[in-house]
N, C-alpha and C positions, 0 to 999 in steps of 0.2 A: 501492499499499499507505503511506504514512500516514497517508493520510486516512481508513484503513479502521479503525487499532490501535486506536481508545478505544473503536469499535462491537468490538473483537475483546473487549477488555479485559472492559466491561460483557458482555458475555455469558461469560465466562465467569466471572467475579465471582457473576450467577446463577444461572450451575448451579453453583456451590462453593458456596452457601447454602444449593441447593436439597439437594445430598447430605449437607448441614448436619443438614437438618431431617430427613434419612429415614434419615441412620446413626443416630440421635440416638434418636427414635422406635420402633428396631430396637432396639438395645441397653434403650431404657427394658422393651421387649417382652418380651427376656428377663431380666430380674432387676434390672438397674444400677441405681439411686436417682437420682433427677434430681438430688439436694442434692450426691450423692458426685461427680456426672462435673461441676459446676458448679467445685467444687474442684478437681479434678484439669484438667480444661481453661484453667481460670482459672492455675493453676499452672505448665502448662504456656506458654503466652502470654506470663505474667512470665520466663518464663526464654529464652525469644523476644526482647521484649521492650527489658527489661531491657538487658543486653549491645548493642545498637544503640543504643538510647538515654547509654552513656553513652558510644559511639566518636562516635556524633554528635555529644557535647555535651562533646568531653576538655578544649576549652581553657578552661569555665567551671561546673567539676565539684558544686564547693563549694554555687554558684548554687541547680543542679538539688537539690543533695542539702538543704541547711538553707534550706525554703522558711521560717521561721519557724511560729510557735503559730498565727495568722489565717488563714494559708494552708493550713496541714497540718488543717486543723478542715474549711475547705470541702476540699479531695481530697476526706479521710473522710468527709463528709456526699456530692459527690460518688458517690463508691465504693459505698456504701451504699445511695444511692437510682441511681444509675447503670447500675450491674454488678452488684450482691449479687441485690436486689430484681427487677433486670430481668429476669433471671437466672433467677433461682429460677424465678418466674413463666410464664417463658417457658418452661422446662421443664418442671414442671409441668402447660404447658398442655396441651403436645405427648402427656405424656403420659398426663393422662383426657382428651384429643379426637384430633387427628387433627397429622398435620406437613402438609396441606395449609391445613385452618383456619388454623397458625401462621401460613404465610408470607401467607394473605389480610392476615390479623388486623395486620399491622408495615405495613399501608397506611394503618394507621387514624394513625403518624406525627406525619405533616406537617399533617392536622386540627386533631388535641390539640398541636402546638404553637402554631399559629396560635392557638387559645384561651387557652392559657396566658400566649402572646406580649401580647397585644390584653389582656390582665387587670394586667400587671404595665407596660405601656405600649411597649413593647418594636416595637408592631405597630400600624401608624396603618389607622383604617380608616373614611374616608368613606362614606356609605350614600349619596350620588350621584353618587355614579363606580359602573357597571359590574362592573370589576372586586373593589371591596371585596364589594360583591352575591356575586360567585361565588365568592368564600372565604369566605361567611356559608352558601352555599346547599349549596359543596361540604363544608363540613365537616357540614350537618345530612343531608349524601349518606353519607357515610362511619360518620357514628354510628347511623344507621336501616339501616345494609346491616350493619355489624355484631351490631346488635339482633336483623333477619331470620337468622342465621347463627347466633348465639343462643341463640333463643328456636323456632325454626320447622327443622321437620327436612323434613318432606314425603317422597315414595316416590323408595327409590333410584333413580338415573338405569339400573344395568344388575341389578335386580330383576324375576328371571324370571315375576314377577306380570304384568309391563308391556302384556305382551303382551297381556292379557283388558283395556288398557283404566286398567287400576290399579281394577280393580273393587273395592271391600272395605274400603277406603284409607279410614278413619276419622277425629275428630279427635284419638284417642291415636295416632292415625301424623303426625299436622301436629304436635303441638306435644311438646317435649322438655320436660317435668312431671314422667312417669308411672313410669319403671322407675330403676331404681338406674343402669343403663346409660348413661339418659338425663340423668339428674342427673348423672353424671360427666362428662359431655359440655356440660353446661353450665356446670357450675365452671370445665369448663376452658377453658372460651372467656370466661372474667370472670378468671381467671386470663391470657390473654392480653390485654385489655384493659389491667387492667390492668398485663401489662407495656410495653403504648405508651405508657403513659399516665406511668411511671415515665420512662421513656426519653426520652417529651419535655420532662419537666421536671427531669432535666440535661441538658437542649439551652438551656437558658435558666440553671441552676446555673453552668452552665462558661465563659457571657460574660465571669463579672466572676474568676472562677477566669486563663482564658486572659489577661486584660486587665492584670494585675495581676500575675500570682506565677509562673504557669509554662509552657510552650511546651503544644502539643498532646501530642510523641509523648512528653517526658514528663508531663503527665495521663496518656494511656493506660497507661504502665509505674508510675507510682506504685496508678491505679487495680485496675490488675490483681495487685499483688501486696499492697497492700488487702486488697480482694477478696478474693483466698482467706485472708489471717487469719480475715476476718469470717466466712466460711462454713463454714470448720475449728472455727472456735471454735461457732457454731450446730449444726453438725454434731456435736460433742464432746456435746452436753445433749442435740440429740433424736436420733442414732443410738448410743447407748455403744458399744456390741458392733463387734469390730474384722469382726465378718463382713461388714458391710454394706459396709467398705471397700477387699476382696478382688476384684481384676477376674482375673476367672472367662474370659475363654477371651483370641487373640490380637486376636479378632472387637472386642471392647469397648477395647486396647491399645489398637489402630491409632484408631479412631474417636475418643480420648483424645486423641488423637496429631495426629489429623486437623483437631479441631475447637481446638485450640490453634495449630499451626504455620502449617499451610495455612487454615484459619477464618479468622484474627486477624491473622496477617505475613502471606500472599501479598496476602490480598483489601486489609491494607490499604496496601500500596504499589500497587497495579492501582487501587483507589478513588480514590486520594491523588494517582495523578499524572493518569487521566483528567478529576477536577473541575479540577486543575490546567490541562492543556491545552484542556477543556468546557465548563468551567461546572456548575455545583451540579444546576443543569434537567437536562441533557443527563444526566446519573448519574439524575435521578430518576423519567423518562421509562421509563424501567429495571425497573426495583422491581418492578411487577405480573410479569413476564416467569417471574419465579423462582416465585411463586405456579400460574402455565400448566404452567413443569416439575417442581414436585414433587408436584402434582394427577395428570398422569399418569403420571407415575411411581409414587407412592404407589399409581395403581390397580394401576399395572403388576404392581411387583414386593412390595408390604407385603398385596396386596391390601384398600385400605379401598374401601368402600362407597361415593362420593360421592351427596348428595341433594338433589333440584331446590331447600329451601333455601338448601340454604350454594351451590350454584351461583348462586344471585340473589345471597342474602346480597353473594357475593365480587367479583357483577358492580356491585352497586351502591359499592362499598368500591372498587375500582379508578378506577370513573366519578368519585365524588366527588373521588379523588385527582386526576385532573387537572383538573379543574374547580377544587379550589384549587390548584394550579399554578398555572393561566392566568392566575389571581387575584394568582399571587405575583411571576408574572412579569411584570406593569404595574411594579410598584414599580422593575426594573431600567432600565425607560424612560421614568420619568416621574423630576425630578430635583426637582420638590418630595418627595416620598415616599423618594428616597433616602437621604437624611440621618437619616432618623428610624427607617430601617427596613434601616438598612448591618448593624449587627448580628448580629440578628437572619435577614440572607439571609446571610449569611458560615457562622453558626452553624448556619443549616437546612441546610446540607450533610450534618453531620454523623450527621444522622436517613438518609441515606441507605447508612450506609455498614456500616448492618445489616441486613440486608435480612433476607429473612424467618427470617432466625435471629438477629438483634439481634445483632452482632458487638460486644463493649461496649470492644471495645479501640482502636479506631482513630478515636477523631474528630478527622482529619486533614479540612483539608482547602483553597477553592484557595489560600490565601493558608500562609505560615509562621508567620502570626498570626492568628488566626480576625478578629479587631477591628479590626488596623491594619498596612494595607499597607507 
């Protein structure tokens, strides 16, 4: 049973992520604002994480509260990019697109992180080595799959007319550029790509923060608190009326509580524990499971219509993810590359803590400190 605990934990985590994406989509369909939802979720996550952080660091409370001007600016920037902008774009993407597309797009995070890390010198690329070529090729496949999901629609997989061989399907049925609904789909996909890009950028930003200023748990609590304030301030200008802030049903209330407490609290613990005992690559292998679960449940529960273009794009994104992870695994075995890529390898695991849903509040890694053992 001990050997199967990490497997069970990761399956539970991915199911929670899928439930969060579906629940959020259902709430948005009933009229709840994605921006308001982000505020409530971050506020509840703050209420959960702050007491845990204070208890875990009760012997050094002054250090986690007084982080200095430079530390505060970096944490504020990380919160703005990795929490506020990321979650806003993610939930806008779910609102305009679909929950299944949102979970598929999160598989772009490792590929985008690889590009950003290479540009700042945290990732080693040697064109003569097969694993480096695999990382580049996998990144290209991921990006290509995302573009297919964005602009190629294709016929519905469950459409009644497909029984006649899909007759009558023309260019307008394939490209997402014509109707207002299609434009919303494209905007939703672009929001999701932006969300993955923000999260990847946050993975790079957190390297100097966790190395010199705060530990991952403290950073999570600070980010939740600052993100709540940032989104509340933004919403005060964008949504000046109080009606948008009202929770109209028990369904919406439970959804906010679930996203903040379970989506951040439970997955926070399970992900960090699993990475500790099995490593970040083991965790990464389960990420596409959320895409599959969400797509099936969205079709059954929310009656979302999967399209052939979305299916092909999701397959390409997941395939590209595994190619990148295979190339990334070579860094662990290569002593020459290990010292150069050690920082990113440990930081990389943070991208798996946010699933299809991007849980901002849990950048825990395999070690207590993401940079130094």
